[in-house]
C-alpha positions in Angstrom: -15.9 -50.0 -25.6 -18.5 -47.8 -24.0 -20.4 -49.4 -21.1 -23.9 -48.5 -20.0 -26.1 -49.6 -17.0 -29.5 -50.3 -18.5 -32.6 -52.5 -18.2 -33.0 -55.8 -20.0 -36.7 -56.9 -20.2 -37.8 -60.3 -19.2 -41.1 -61.7 -18.1 -44.2 -62.3 -20.2 -46.5 -60.1 -22.2 -48.2 -57.5 -19.9 -46.1 -58.8 -16.9 -42.7 -57.2 -17.3 -39.7 -58.0 -15.2 -36.4 -56.2 -15.7 -32.7 -57.0 -15.0 -30.3 -54.2 -14.4 -27.2 -55.0 -16.4 -23.9 -53.6 -17.4 -23.7 -53.9 -21.2 -21.8 -52.7 -24.2 -23.7 -49.9 -25.8 -23.6 -51.8 -29.1 -25.4 -54.9 -27.7 -29.1 -55.5 -28.1 -31.5 -54.5 -25.3 -32.0 -58.1 -24.2 -28.8 -59.5 -25.7 -25.3 -60.0 -24.4 -24.3 -58.2 -21.2 -21.2 -58.1 -19.1 -22.7 -58.4 -15.7 -26.1 -58.6 -13.9 -26.1 -55.9 -11.1 -29.7 -56.0 -10.0 -33.4 -56.5 -10.7 -36.5 -54.4 -11.0 -40.1 -55.6 -10.7 -42.6 -52.8 -11.4 -45.6 -55.1 -11.1 -45.3 -55.4 -7.3 -46.6 -52.7 -5.0 -44.3 -51.0 -4.1 -42.0 -51.8 -7.0 -39.3 -54.3 -5.9 -35.7 -53.3 -6.6 -32.6 -55.2 -5.7 -29.1 -54.0 -6.4 -25.6 -55.3 -5.8 -24.3 -51.9 -4.7 -20.6 -52.8 -4.8 -20.8 -53.8 -8.4 -22.9 -50.8 -9.4 -20.2 -48.6 -7.7 -17.5 -50.5 -9.6 -19.1 -50.1 -13.0 -19.7 -46.4 -12.3 -16.1 -46.0 -11.3 -14.8 -47.5 -14.6 -17.0 -45.1 -16.7 -20.4 -46.9 -17.1 -23.2 -44.4 -17.8 -26.7 -45.4 -16.5 -29.7 -45.0 -18.8 -32.3 -42.4 -17.7 -34.5 -45.0 -16.1 -31.7 -46.7 -14.3 -30.3 -43.4 -13.1 -33.7 -42.7 -11.5 -33.7 -46.1 -9.8 -30.2 -45.6 -8.6 -31.0 -42.2 -7.2 -34.0 -43.6 -5.4 -32.6 -46.9 -4.1 -28.8 -46.8 -4.0 -28.7 -45.1 -0.5 -31.9 -46.6 0.9 -31.6 -49.1 3.8 -31.6 -52.8 2.8 -35.2 -53.3 3.9 -36.3 -51.0 1.0 -35.3 -53.7 -1.4 -37.4 -56.5 -0.1 -41.1 -56.5 -0.9 -43.2 -56.3 2.3 -45.6 -59.1 3.0 -49.0 -58.0 4.3 -49.7 -59.1 7.9 -52.8 -61.1 6.8 -50.6 -63.4 4.7 -48.1 -64.0 7.4 -48.7 -67.2 9.2 -47.8 -67.4 12.8 -46.0 -70.6 13.8 -48.0 -72.5 16.3 -46.1 -73.4 19.4 -45.4 -77.1 19.6 -46.5 -78.7 22.9 -43.7 -80.2 24.9 -44.3 -83.8 25.9 
């Protein structure tokens, strides 16, 4: 059984959201997969990527081959610090907690 790391498309029309999955090469694009190893949301700015690095390393060690798109995402985000995976919130949307007066 040949295993590949590839994208499975979710979301609605014109608003794609992808899961990065380890799947048998014979399975459909959005069909059965072995394990969910991450997500990719290209609609955010910058695109949000989250990976379970240990599981990606495991699947690569047992011979899983990433697709071209997933290979690019792994090259870009696998060694990045953890903060690169969380979408940043603009300062204008952050609400400062008002201090509570002590009685």
